[in-house]
C-alpha positions as CSV (number, residue, x, y, z in Angstrom):
1,X,4.1,2.1,-11.6
2,X,4.5,-1.5,-13.0
3,X,7.1,-0.4,-15.6
4,X,9.4,1.2,-12.7
5,X,8.7,-1.7,-10.3
6,X,9.9,-4.3,-13.1
7,X,12.8,-2.5,-14.1
8,X,14.0,-2.4,-10.3
9,X,13.3,-5.8,-9.7
10,X,15.4,-7.1,-12.8
11,X,18.1,-4.7,-11.6
12,X,18.0,-6.1,-8.1
13,X,17.6,-9.8,-9.3
14,X,20.6,-9.6,-11.7
15,X,23.0,-8.4,-8.8
16,X,26.0,-9.9,-7.8
17,X,24.8,-9.5,-4.3
18,X,21.3,-11.2,-4.5
19,X,22.3,-13.7,-7.1
20,X,25.1,-15.1,-4.4
21,X,22.0,-16.6,-2.6
22,X,20.2,-19.6,-3.7
23,X,16.7,-18.1,-3.9
24,X,15.5,-14.5,-3.8
25,X,12.4,-14.2,-1.4
26,X,10.4,-11.1,-1.5
27,X,7.5,-10.0,0.9
28,X,6.3,-7.2,3.3
29,X,3.5,-4.7,2.9
30,X,0.7,-6.3,1.3
31,X,0.0,-3.4,-1.1
32,X,2.5,-4.6,-3.7
33,X,2.4,-8.3,-3.4
34,X,0.0,-9.0,-6.2
35,X,2.0,-6.7,-8.6
36,X,5.1,-8.6,-7.3
37,X,3.8,-11.8,-8.1
38,X,2.7,-10.9,-11.5
39,X,6.1,-9.2,-12.4
40,X,8.1,-12.0,-10.8
41,X,6.4,-14.5,-13.1
42,X,7.4,-12.2,-16.3
43,X,11.1,-12.4,-14.7
44,X,10.8,-16.2,-14.3
45,X,9.7,-16.4,-17.9
46,X,12.9,-14.5,-19.3
47,X,15.2,-15.9,-16.2
48,X,14.0,-19.6,-15.7
49,X,17.1,-20.5,-13.7
50,X,16.7,-17.6,-11.1
51,X,14.7,-18.9,-8.0
52,X,12.1,-16.4,-6.6
53,X,9.5,-16.9,-4.0
54,X,6.9,-14.2,-3.0
55,X,5.5,-14.6,0.3
56,X,2.0,-13.6,-0.2
57,X,1.2,-13.4,3.5
58,X,0.8,-9.5,4.4
59,X,3.6,-8.6,7.2
60,X,3.4,-5.1,6.8
61,X,6.0,-2.6,6.3
62,X,7.6,-2.6,10.1
63,X,7.8,-6.6,10.1
64,X,9.0,-6.4,6.1
65,X,12.0,-4.2,7.0
66,X,12.6,-6.5,10.1
67,X,12.7,-9.8,8.1
68,X,15.1,-7.8,5.5
69,X,17.6,-7.3,8.5
70,X,17.7,-10.6,9.8
71,X,18.0,-12.0,6.4
72,X,14.4,-13.6,6.0
73,X,13.6,-11.6,3.1
74,X,15.8,-10.8,0.3
75,X,13.6,-7.7,-0.9
76,X,11.2,-5.9,1.4
77,X,8.0,-4.2,0.3
78,X,7.5,-0.8,2.2
79,X,5.4,1.8,2.3
80,X,7.4,4.1,4.4
81,X,11.0,5.2,4.4
82,X,13.3,3.2,6.7
83,X,14.0,5.2,10.2
84,X,16.9,5.6,12.6
85,X,19.5,2.8,12.5
86,X,17.5,1.0,9.9
87,X,18.8,4.0,7.2
88,X,22.4,3.0,8.0
89,X,21.8,-0.7,6.9
90,X,19.3,-0.7,4.5
91,X,19.0,0.6,0.8
92,X,15.7,2.3,0.1
93,X,14.2,2.9,-3.4
94,X,10.6,4.3,-4.1
95,X,9.0,2.6,-7.1
96,X,5.8,4.9,-7.1
97,X,2.6,6.1,-5.2
98,X,-0.3,4.2,-4.2
99,X,-3.7,6.0,-3.2
100,X,-5.1,5.7,-0.1
101,X,-8.8,5.3,0.4
102,X,-11.6,5.8,2.7
103,X,-14.1,2.5,2.1
104,X,-17.1,1.3,3.2
105,X,-19.7,-1.6,2.3
106,X,-20.9,-1.1,-1.3
107,X,-24.5,-1.2,0.2
108,X,-24.2,2.1,1.7
109,X,-25.9,5.0,-0.3
110,X,-22.8,7.1,-0.1
111,X,-20.3,7.5,-2.8
112,X,-18.0,10.5,-1.5
113,X,-17.3,12.5,1.5
114,X,-15.7,15.7,2.2
115,X,-12.4,16.1,4.5
116,X,-14.6,17.7,7.2
117,X,-17.2,14.8,6.9
118,X,-14.2,12.2,7.1
119,X,-12.8,13.9,10.3
120,X,-16.3,14.2,12.0
121,X,-16.8,10.7,11.3
122,X,-13.6,9.4,12.4
123,X,-13.3,11.3,15.4
124,X,-16.9,10.1,16.4
125,X,-18.5,13.5,16.1
126,X,-20.7,12.1,13.3
127,X,-22.3,8.7,14.4
128,X,-25.2,8.1,12.1
129,X,-25.0,7.5,8.4
130,X,-27.9,9.6,7.9
131,X,-26.0,12.8,8.6
132,X,-24.0,12.3,5.6
133,X,-26.9,11.5,2.9
134,X,-27.4,7.6,3.6
135,X,-30.1,5.9,5.1
136,X,-30.4,6.0,9.0
137,X,-27.9,3.6,10.7
138,X,-24.7,3.2,13.0
139,X,-21.4,4.3,11.8
140,X,-18.8,1.8,13.1
141,X,-15.3,3.1,12.8
142,X,-12.4,0.5,12.0
143,X,-8.9,1.3,12.9
144,X,-5.5,-0.2,13.1
145,X,-4.0,-1.1,16.9
146,X,-0.7,0.1,15.6
147,X,-0.8,3.1,13.4
148,X,-0.1,2.0,9.9
149,X,1.1,3.8,6.8
150,X,-2.5,4.4,5.2
151,X,-3.6,6.4,8.6
152,X,-0.1,8.1,8.6
153,X,-1.0,9.2,4.9
154,X,-4.5,10.5,6.1
155,X,-2.7,12.4,9.0
156,X,0.0,14.0,6.7
157,X,-2.2,15.0,4.1
158,X,-5.7,16.0,5.4
159,X,-5.1,18.8,7.7
160,X,-8.1,18.0,9.9
161,X,-6.9,14.4,10.5
162,X,-3.5,15.3,11.6
163,X,-4.1,15.2,15.3
164,X,-7.4,13.5,15.2
165,X,-8.3,11.0,18.1
166,X,-10.3,7.9,17.2
167,X,-13.4,7.5,19.4
168,X,-13.1,4.7,22.6
169,X,-16.1,2.9,20.6
170,X,-13.9,2.6,17.4
171,X,-13.1,-1.3,16.4
172,X,-9.1,-1.7,16.5
173,X,-7.8,-4.4,14.2
174,X,-4.3,-5.6,13.7
175,X,-3.9,-5.6,9.8
176,X,-5.0,-4.2,7.0
177,X,-6.4,-7.0,5.4
178,X,-8.7,-7.4,8.7
179,X,-10.0,-4.1,7.9
180,X,-10.7,-5.0,4.5
181,X,-12.7,-8.2,5.5
182,X,-14.6,-6.5,7.9
183,X,-15.7,-3.9,5.2
184,X,-16.5,-6.6,3.1
185,X,-18.6,-8.6,5.6
186,X,-20.3,-5.8,7.7
187,X,-22.3,-2.9,6.4
188,X,-21.9,0.3,8.6
189,X,-18.3,0.0,8.6
190,X,-15.7,2.5,7.5
191,X,-12.2,2.3,7.4
192,X,-8.6,3.6,5.7
193,X,-7.2,1.3,3.0
194,X,-5.2,1.0,0.2
195,X,-7.1,1.8,-2.9
196,X,-5.4,-0.8,-4.8
197,X,-6.8,-3.8,-2.6
198,X,-7.7,-6.7,-4.8
199,X,-11.4,-6.2,-5.4
200,X,-12.0,-9.6,-7.0
201,X,-11.4,-10.8,-3.4
202,X,-13.5,-8.4,-1.4
203,X,-16.5,-7.6,-3.7
204,X,-18.5,-5.7,-1.4
205,X,-16.1,-3.0,-0.4
206,X,-16.6,0.6,-1.9
207,X,-14.0,3.1,-2.0
208,X,-15.2,6.8,-1.5
209,X,-14.4,10.1,-3.5
210,X,-12.7,12.9,-1.3
211,X,-13.8,16.1,-2.1
212,X,-15.2,14.9,-5.3
213,X,-12.3,13.0,-6.3
214,X,-12.2,9.4,-6.7
215,X,-8.6,7.4,-5.7
216,X,-7.1,6.6,-8.7
217,X,-3.6,6.4,-9.9
218,X,-4.2,8.9,-12.6
219,X,-5.9,11.3,-9.9
220,X,-3.0,10.9,-7.8
221,X,-0.6,11.3,-10.8
222,X,-2.4,14.6,-11.9
223,X,-2.1,15.8,-8.3
224,X,-6.1,16.0,-8.0
225,X,-6.2,13.4,-5.4
226,X,-3.6,14.0,-2.7
227,X,-3.7,11.2,-0.3
228,X,-1.4,8.5,-1.2
229,X,1.7,6.4,-0.1
230,X,4.9,6.3,-1.6
231,X,5.6,2.3,-2.3
232,X,9.1,1.3,-2.0
233,X,11.6,-1.4,-1.9
234,X,14.2,-2.2,0.5
235,X,17.6,-4.4,0.6
236,X,20.1,-5.0,2.9
237,X,23.0,-3.1,1.3
238,X,23.5,-1.7,-2.1
239,X,23.6,-4.5,-5.0
240,X,25.9,-3.8,-7.6
241,X,24.3,-5.3,-10.7
242,X,24.4,-5.6,-14.5
243,X,22.8,-2.3,-15.1
244,X,23.0,-3.1,-18.8
245,X,20.6,-6.3,-18.5
246,X,18.0,-3.7,-17.4
247,X,18.3,-1.5,-20.5
248,X,18.3,-4.6,-23.0
249,X,15.2,-5.9,-21.2
250,X,13.3,-2.6,-21.3
251,X,14.6,-0.8,-24.3
252,X,13.0,2.4,-24.5
253,X,10.4,1.7,-21.8
254,X,12.4,3.5,-19.2
255,X,10.6,6.7,-18.2
256,X,9.8,8.7,-15.1
257,X,6.7,7.8,-13.4
258,X,5.1,9.5,-10.3
259,X,2.4,7.1,-9.4
260,X,0.9,3.7,-9.5
């Protein structure tokens, strides 16, 4: 996915629309922020006169789209396609796929679950970790107060999750980062997260295999792991840029990629 993102980034940042601004500001969904910072540094090394700012705070897809629409962001990082009236104002470009994971505290003696077990846990039917092969302990389900792209991916790609209702005792949090922080601190919790989170920051979080397959980019690319998000960029209007500059920068590195 990195090759595709940096190719898109250079195309956008070299466009006449974006370079008319004093600074290009990038932000939105947290799943791409770390990679965008790395790629922006690569871009700055080649084009030091261009000013780029990466907003590191996670604002999610909805707020990222809104920030592009009102001019707070030049490029929005999103995990779902713009909808309704947004489609007429924004240009959306898919840059790759990112696996969505079911995650727990790493002290839990479980490394994988079946789809049926996941649905039983997140619906509240399974209440103890002992029922899925671990030691006795209460399961605490973590959810989002607003449906997020990761939950939507589970509903779209796991049949028994489609119409699943979370139990009343589930802990509802606002942001994906809050779910990761809770998983990192609290053994016994389980949540749905992006598998590409920064593991060096949340060292106690463990992602689980689903039906025996771990959520890796290679597994998504091969089709063995089916729960993923499309990752994309949005801009306000279509930039008209120097596409030849992209070719010169990348040379023969242009190639189709399907996953992160």
